[in-house]
N, C-alpha and C positions, 0 to 999 in steps of 0.2 A: 504493499499500500504506499502510496506517495501522494503528499499534497503539495502542489506546485503553484506558486503564484507568479505571474508574469505581467509586468509593469512596463510604462513607457508612455511616450507622448502620443498625439494623435498621428496616425500614418506612419507609426515607427516599425510596423511588422509583427506587433504583438501578437495577432491573430494568426498570422501564418506560422509562427514560432510555436504557439499553443497546439495548433492542429497537429504539427510534426511530433511534438512531444506525446500528444494523446495517441497518435499512430502507432508510436514506438511499443506500446504496451499491448499485450495479447488480447484478444477478443474484439468484438465489433465497438467502436467508440461511439459515445452518446454526446450529443451537441445540445446543450442545455443554453438556448437562446432567451436572454432578457429583454431584448428590444422588441418594440412594436412597430409595425409599419403604419404609424398614424398619419404620414403624410407621403406624398409621391416620391420625395427625394429619399426617405427612410426605407420605403418600400423597394427602391432601385439598390439601395446598400445591401438590403438583406438578400435580395435576388443575387446579386453578385457574389456574396459570401457563400450562398448555397451552391452556386454554378461551380466555384472554385473548389468546394469541398468534395463534390460529387454525391453519388448515391450510396456510399459505403457507411455512411452515419445513420444512427437512430436519432432523430430530431424531437426536441421537446420545447415548446414556447411556454416559458415560465416568467412573466414579469414581474411577479411579487413572491410567490411561495416557493422560494429557492431551497430552503432546507427540506421540505417535502418532496420535493423533486429528487433531491440528492438521496434520501431514503429509499424512494420508490425505484431508483436505478441502480442502486448498490448491489454488488454481486456479480456484475457482469464485466464489460469492457470500461476502459476509462472514461470518465466524464470530463467535458470541456464546458465550462461556464464562461460565456462571453456576453456581456461582461459585468463585473461588479459594480462598475460606474453608473451604467444604464439602471441596474437594479436599485442602486441607491436613489438615483432620481426618481424612479417610479415609486418607491417607498415614500418619498417626500411629497410627491405628487398626491399620493393616496392617503398622506396625512398620518402615516404609521410610524411607530416609534423606530427610527432607523437603528438608533444604538442598541436597542433591546434585540431587534433583529440581527444585527452584527454579532452580538454575544451568543445568540442561538446558532448562528452559522459556525463560528469558532468552535462552539461546542459540539456540533453534529460533525464537523470535520474530523475530530478526535475519534470518532466511532465509525467512520467509512472503512470498508474492506477493499474496495476499489479505488484505483487512483483517481484523484480530481485535479484537474489542471483548471485554474482561473485567471482570467485576464482583467486587468484593471488599468484605468489611466492615471498617469501621474500629473495631477493638475496644480501642483504647488511650485512649478518653476517659473511662472509668468509673473506679471505685475499684479500687485494687490487689487483686486477687483474693486470697481468704484461704487457698487452698491451691496446693502447689507445681505440680500437673497444669494448673489453670487459669492460672497464672502462666506456665508454659512454653508453653501453648497461644498466650496474648496475645503474648508475646514473639516466637514463631515466626511469628505472623500479621503483626506488625508489620515483621519481617526480609524475610519473602515480599512484604509490599506496597513495602516501599523497593527491593527487587531489581527487581521488575517495573516500578515506576514509573521507575526509572532507565534503561530500555530503551524505554519507551513513548514514543511521539510527544505524546501528549496524557493528560492526567490531569485528571478531574473529581471534584469532591466534591459530592454530592447530599444537600441538606437540605429536608425538607418538599416534596418534589418538584421543588425548584429547583436547577438545576446551577451549580455554581460552577468555572471554569477555574483549575486550579493550574499546569498546564504546557501 
């Protein structure tokens, strides 16, 4: 069993790296998507990701109930969660307690039998956002990433498609 967190900036190659890591484990990989195609542009992004992965994956669309999806898919191939940052955004939009959900996720990861690879965005490298909502999201994402990194067996940072091992 392995818990792997892959972080980096937008368009850094995180998802491709995570897909390769998931395929390296035995069994049929499971793609747990947290994104929702709520507009045309996001729908196109989702379609491109699907086309790139091909049909070898079991797909689950899980905008909110990530822990439940991990429990339900445990015992088979590796699970790829893409991505924690969108999951956080979904939780905030649904007015759910993201901090509590992050704790539940960290606890659930310790009980997994099958590998879990999670993608997240590193959002703290830019300028300080000019509004309270954006600052709150940036802070929550940083805390979520720290929480999951603390329970992960491995953490990678991807820049320009190149992984750097952090843990």
